[in-house]
N, C-alpha and C positions, 0 to 999 in steps of 0.2 A: 647739483650738490644738495643732499637732503639736510633738513634742519635737525638739530639735536633735540633731545628730549626737553620738555618744559622744565623750568626751574622747580626744584622741590625744596620744601622747608624741613629742617631737622631741629630737634630740641637740643639744647646744650648751651653753647656760647650765647650770651645775651647782649642785646644792644645796650650801649652805655650812654650816659648823659653827656651831651655835647656842650662845649663852651661857645660863647658868643664870638662872632667875627670881630676883627680889629677895625678901629677907625683911625684916621690920621690924628696924630698927637698922642696915641696910646703909649703908655710906659711899658717897656718889656725888659724883664730882668734877664741878664746873661750869667749863667752859672757853669761851673766846671766840676761835675760830680765824678769824673773819671781821671783821665790823664792830664799832664801838664800842657799848657796852652802857649804856643809861640806868640809873642807880643805883637809882632808886625802883622801876622795873619789875623789876629783878633782886631787890630785897628782897622784893617781893610774891611772885615766883615761888618764892623760897627758902622762904617761909612755907608755901606749898602743899606743897612737898616734906616739910617738917618735919611738917605735918599728916598725912602718910602714914607717919609714923614712920621716915622716912629721915634720914640725917645728911649734909646737903650740905656739901661742902668747896669753897670758891671758890679757883680757881687764882690765883696772885699777880698776873697781868697782865690779869685780866678787865676791869677798869675803866680800863685804859690807853687812850690815843689816840695814834696815830702822830705823832711830832713835826712831820712835814711833810705827810703824807697823812692828812687827818682822816677819811677813809672807812674807815680800818683801826683795829682795836683793838690798838694797839701795833705794834712792829716784827715783821717776819716771823719773826725768830729767837726773839723772846720768845713769840710765839703758838705756835710749834712746840715750844719748850721746855716751856711749860705743858702742852701736849697730851701730849708724850712722858712727862713725869714723872707726870702723872695716870694714863695708861694703864699704866705700868710699876710703879705703886705697888701692892704685893700686898694692901694693905688696902682698895683701892678696888674696888667691885663693878660700878660703872657710870660712864660718862662721858656727860654730857648737855651739849649746847651751849646757851649763853646766848641767842644769836640768830644769824641768818644775815647777809645783806648782801652783802659781797664780800671776798675775800681768801684763801680756802682754796687756790686754785691757786698762790698765791705761797708758801705754806708747806708744802704736802703733800709736796714732794720733799725737804724738810729733815728729815723724820721718819726715824727708824731703823726701817725696816720689819722686818728680822730680829728686833730686840728686841721690837717690837710682837707679832710672831707668837709669840715665846718667852714673852711674858707671858700668853698663853692667851686664850680667848674671854672677853669682858666685854660687858655691855650698852652699846650706843652709840646715842644718840638725837639726831636733828636733821633739818632739811629745808632747802629753798631752796639757798643756796650750799653747804650741807653735802653736797649731792649728790656733789661731787668727792671728799669723804672716803668716802662710801658706796661709790663705785666703787673707790677705792683699797683699802678693806678687803676688798672682794670679790676683786680681782685680786691684790693683793700679800700678803694675809694669809689669804684663804679663810674669812673670818668673816661671818656673817649680822649685819645691823644693823637698826635701827628707823627708818623714815621717820616721824618724829613731832614733836610740838610742842616748842618750846624754852622754857627757863625764863623768859626775859624777853620772850617774844612776847605781843603783845596778845591774840591768840586764846586762848592758854593761860590768861591771867589772867582773862578774862571769860566764857569759854564752858564751862559745866559738862560738856557732852557731850565736848568735847575733853579736858578733865581726866580724866574717867572712862575714856575710851578708853585713855589712856596708863597710868593707874593699874591698870586691869584687865590690860593687856598685861604690865606689870611684875610684878605679884603673882599674877595668876590667868589666865595666858595661854590655858588651855584654855577659858575662858569667852568668848573673842573669836575663835573660829575662822572665823566667817562675817562678812565685812566689807562695808560698803556702806551708804550712806544711802538713805532712801526716795525721794530724787530720782533715783537711778540708773536708767538705761534704755538699751536697745540703740541704738547708732549703726550697728552692723552685726551681724547675728544670728550665733548659734553658741555653742559651748561648747568650751573647750580646756584642756588640762592643760599645766603648765610650771612654771618656777621664777621667782619674783618678782624683778624688778630695776627700776631707774628712778629717778625723782625729777624735778627741775626740768629741763625739756627743753632750755633754753638751755645749761645746764651740761653736759648729756650731749653736745650738739653741740660745745661748746668743748673737751671732753676728747678729741675725735677726733685721732688721730695723735700724741698726747702719749705720753711714756714709760709703758709698762705699761698703756696704756688697754685696755679690754675690746675685743676684735676685732669683736664683733657681738652682737646681741640674739637670735640664733638659739635657738629652743626656749624663749624666755622669755615670761613674762607681764609685759609692759612697762607700768609705771605712770608716767603723764606728767601734769605740771601746770606752771604757771608764773605769774608775776606781772609786770605792767607791760610786756608785749610786745604791741604793736599787731598787728592781723590780718596785715598784710603782713610784719612781722618774724617772726611765728609761722610763716607760710607759708615764709619763707626758711629758718628753722631746721629745719622738717620736711623741706623739699626737700633740704637738705644731708645729713640723715640718710638720706634715700632714695637720693640720688645716690652717696653713699659706700658703699652696700651694707650699712650697719649694721643696717637693718631687715629684711634678707633672712632669711626663715625664722622670723621672730618668731611665736609661737604665738597671742597675743592681746594686746589693748591695753586697759588700764583708764585712764580719764581722770578727773582730779580737778578742782580749781578753776582758774579763769583770771581772778583778781582784777586789776582795773585794766588789762585787756587790750582793753577796748572792749565794745560791745554783744554779748551772748552769741550772738545770731543770726548775727553776722558771724564770730565765733570758731568757732561750730559749722559754718558753711559751709566754713571752712578745714580744720577737722579731718576733715570728711566727704570733702572733695576729696583731701586728702593721704593719709589713712589708709584710706579706703574701698577703694582699689585693692589693698590688701594681701591681700584675700580671707580675712581672719581675723576672729573676733569682736572687736567694739569696744564698750565700755560707757562711757557719759558720765555726768558729775556723780556720781561715787562718794563724794565728801566728804572727800578728803584734799588737803593742800596749803595754799594761802594763803587759803582761804575762811573764812567765819564759823565753820565747824566744821572741825577738822582731825583726822580719824581717824588713829590710829597703824597703819601697815601695815608688816609685816616685809619685808625684802629678802633674798633668798637662800634662800627657803623654798618647798617644792613645794605646789601647790594647783591649783584649777580655777576659771577665770573663766567665769561663765555669764551671757551677755548677756540671756537671757530673764528671769532673776530679778534681774539687776543686782548679783550678789554675787561676791566672791572668797572661796572656801572653802579654808582651809588644810588640808593633809593632816596636819600636826603643829602643835602650838602654836608661837607665835613664839619662846618661850624654853623651855628644857628644865626 
């Protein structure tokens, strides 16, 4: 079997400032910027964090529900205030989301981004709807973040591999420089170098043309996943990203899980049809996102995506 081409470097997406790794005893704030949080699942997730010798601090409105819109964890102002106060607390080393759902786009512009930048880099963890915050941190604060499991997420509570991926990333990031499950395989061949970005593809599409949105994924190793999007809707989302030019110049694409999106053969056909024409390496089933295992992957970090081996290899650890 012949080797693929050597990695190439493209201009565009830039490496971001990484936060420091966590130490035993670190205080971590738990926030709910999106949907309402089941109390019993939150309690179970907090116990896992305490087992890692972390000190979780639950933000005041995490268990709230919006008085009229029950798909939100409290009002937009309350969710934004919780997030702002947690991030700007000098005693907090990390901010971890309790769950996703929906609601970040309603509160993200209420945050004081100059104050967030001034508070310096901290560990930030979440996925799904939290994609909108990952993009905001990249564009408005220049900070790297972690696309990883959330405290009250079912996968985090029940899957040991998901738990260990996050724990190792937080405490021993040099031990998880090569990322990808055994299921990973090439959808399009090749090997490329770039900076990681991405998340839930429907949120990336929804972010287009909003204030301070990232102009494109040029030069990036784009990591995509989603949940509950039928094949035709996934086609529409990817087509929108293609038509907008947002995918022009992307270095490579890594694909995670597509839970509740329909038979994988149909999803795979859409992914191959919409992404195969980019002429870049594409790796499928890498094991991040809404699947039974949710690996933690850093966003804003340089690395190499190798379709042959099905791995994302980071140039530097996710945290310093």
